[in-house]
FISEDREN-898099 format. One line per 5 residues: number of its first residue (from 1); their letters; for each residue x, y, z of C-alpha. Coordinates in steps of 0.05 Angstrom, whole numbers. Layout:
REM residues N
NUM> A> X:Y:Z | ... $
//
This chain:
REM residues 106
1> MATKE> -3:1:-2 | 24:69:-17 | 41:116:34 | -8:175:36 | 18:243:30 $
6> RVGTV> -18:312:33 | 1:387:29 | -24:438:80 | -11:495:126 | 9:498:192 $
11> VSDKM> -42:532:237 | -13:512:304 | 57:505:333 | 44:507:408 | 48:435:426 $
16> DKTVV> 121:400:434 | 150:358:368 | 70:370:343 | 37:415:289 | -32:413:270 $
21> VAVEN> -33:425:194 | -96:440:154 | -106:410:87 | -156:441:45 | -192:389:-2 $
26> RFPHP> -233:425:-62 | -291:390:-104 | -348:401:-142 | -418:389:-103 | -450:327:-137 $
31> IYKKT> -514:366:-152 | -505:437:-152 | -430:434:-185 | -404:488:-140 | -334:489:-114 $
36> VSRTT> -337:463:-42 | -279:465:-3 | -270:427:62 | -213:429:117 | -186:372:147 $
41> RYKAH> -136:386:209 | -82:337:223 | -37:333:279 | 35:318:253 | 104:301:286 $
46> DEDNS> 160:358:279 | 217:328:313 | 261:394:309 | 200:441:326 | 221:477:260 $
51> CRVGD> 154:490:231 | 112:562:250 | 46:581:241 | 30:597:165 | 91:551:134 $
56> RVRIT> 66:508:79 | 85:433:93 | 80:367:65 | 60:309:115 | 65:234:105 $
61> ETRPL> 27:177:140 | 67:139:191 | 52:90:248 | 4:118:305 | 53:156:345 $
66> SRHKR> 7:183:400 | -71:178:405 | -81:229:354 | -16:231:315 | -12:189:255 $
71> WAIAE> 28:237:206 | 100:270:201 | 125:327:170 | 165:310:111 | 187:370:90 $
76> VLSHS> 177:445:94 | 159:473:26 | 157:546:48 | 163:592:112 | 112:643:120 $
81> AKAET> 132:713:112 | 106:725:188 | 150:672:214 | 211:705:184 | 202:770:205 $
86> EAAKA> 179:747:274 | 253:712:275 | 283:776:253 | 250:811:310 | 275:758:359 $
91> EASAA> 347:770:334 | 343:841:335 | 317:843:407 | 379:791:430 | 426:838:399 $
96> RAEAA> 394:899:430 | 397:861:500 | 466:840:494 | 485:916:470 | 448:939:534 $
101> QEEVS> 481:883:579 | 555:910:554 | 534:983:568 | 519:967:635 | 582:927:650 $
106> K> 626:982:627 $
//
């Protein structure tokens, strides 16, 4: 049996080594033919805690890792702009704190 794969967006990264990935499925309504989108949320294993909210990721099916977790992050397709700016802000604030620490020690 082939391994299932899905592509989705990370909607929550608050758990340790786990992210929630929303996968959108679009299909035509059987009677009205209008495009309907259904979102399914999967809990996926993220070993390095590298995923942030808004990242586009590919997940693959795996053995049960916990009560609800049966998927693992295969790769991060693209990082969100929001995550990149937050990382830059954190880096800048760390640099400012370090500079302030040096001034106090002088």
